[in-house]
C-alpha positions in Angstrom: -9.0 2.4 -23.1 -6.2 4.3 -21.4 -2.7 3.0 -22.0 0.3 3.6 -19.9 3.8 2.6 -21.1 6.7 2.7 -18.8 10.4 2.9 -19.8 13.7 3.7 -18.4 14.4 0.8 -16.1 17.6 -1.1 -16.0 20.6 -2.2 -14.0 22.4 0.4 -11.9 25.0 0.4 -9.2 24.2 1.6 -5.6 24.4 5.3 -5.5 23.5 5.7 -9.1 20.5 7.3 -10.8 17.7 6.4 -13.2 14.8 8.2 -14.7 11.6 6.3 -15.4 9.0 7.5 -17.9 5.3 6.8 -18.1 3.7 7.8 -21.4 -0.1 8.1 -21.3 -2.4 7.6 -24.3 -4.3 10.8 -23.3 -3.8 14.0 -21.5 -2.3 13.4 -18.0 -4.3 16.3 -16.8 -7.5 14.4 -17.5 -6.6 12.2 -14.5 -7.3 12.9 -10.9 -3.8 11.6 -10.0 -0.8 9.7 -11.4 1.7 7.8 -9.4 4.5 5.3 -9.3 4.3 2.0 -7.4 6.8 -0.8 -7.0 6.8 -4.4 -6.2 9.8 -6.3 -5.0 10.0 -10.1 -5.1 7.9 -11.6 -2.3 6.5 -8.3 -1.2 3.3 -6.4 -1.8 3.1 -3.6 -4.2 3.7 -0.2 -2.5 3.2 3.4 -3.4 6.4 5.2 -4.2 5.3 8.6 -5.3 2.0 10.2 -6.3 1.0 13.4 -7.9 -2.5 14.7 -7.5 -3.6 17.3 -10.1 -3.6 20.6 -8.2 -3.1 18.7 -4.9 0.6 18.3 -4.6 2.8 15.2 -4.3 3.3 12.4 -1.8 6.3 10.1 -1.3 6.9 7.0 0.7 9.3 7.8 3.6 12.0 5.5 2.2 12.5 7.6 -1.0 12.0 11.1 0.3 14.9 13.3 -0.7 16.0 10.8 -3.3 13.1 10.4 -5.8 11.2 13.1 -7.5 7.9 12.7 -9.5 7.3 15.2 -12.3 5.2 15.6 -15.4 5.3 17.0 -18.8 1.8 17.8 -20.1 3.0 18.5 -23.7 4.3 14.9 -23.8 1.6 13.3 -21.7 4.4 11.8 -19.7 5.1 11.4 -16.0 8.6 10.8 -14.7 10.2 9.4 -11.7 13.8 10.7 -11.2 15.6 8.3 -8.8 18.9 9.2 -7.3 21.1 7.7 -4.6 19.7 4.3 -5.4 19.9 1.6 -2.8 19.8 -2.2 -3.1 16.4 -2.2 -1.5 15.0 0.0 -4.4 15.2 -3.1 -6.6 11.7 -3.9 -7.9 9.4 -3.7 -10.8 8.1 -0.2 -11.0 4.6 0.5 -12.2 2.8 3.6 -13.4 -0.8 4.2 -12.3 -3.4 6.7 -13.3 -6.5 7.4 -11.3 -9.4 8.7 -13.4 -12.1 11.1 -12.2 -14.7 8.4 -12.4 -12.7 6.3 -9.9 -11.1 3.9 -12.4 -7.5 2.9 -12.1 -5.1 2.1 -15.0 -1.8 0.4 -14.7 1.2 0.2 -17.0 3.1 -3.1 -17.7 6.0 -2.3 -15.4 9.7 -1.7 -15.8 12.4 -3.6 -13.9 14.9 -1.6 -11.8 17.8 -3.6 -10.4 20.3 -2.0 -8.1 23.4 -4.2 -7.8 27.1 -3.9 -7.5 
């Protein structure tokens, strides 16, 4: 069973930065894609950033130029570097892995709160 463990969330002021980490229990290159999603209170979960192995990255418009998804194969870890954080970025952030056999795996989530 694939396990994904997120970390790095916390409380940050508007304009600040955070880096989220998602550690996978197996090689991240065994997955078709890995991504970050978020869910704010009362809202649906949305895609934030997604990296397709060999296929590039995709970002939701609201984070373009502020967030960057990256990966470290040696550590089996995917990162989400978040800068210029806004109040509306407050949410629980989830890591997701899409396997080649069309299964999806989710982490437990990490809370990001942007507040002054």
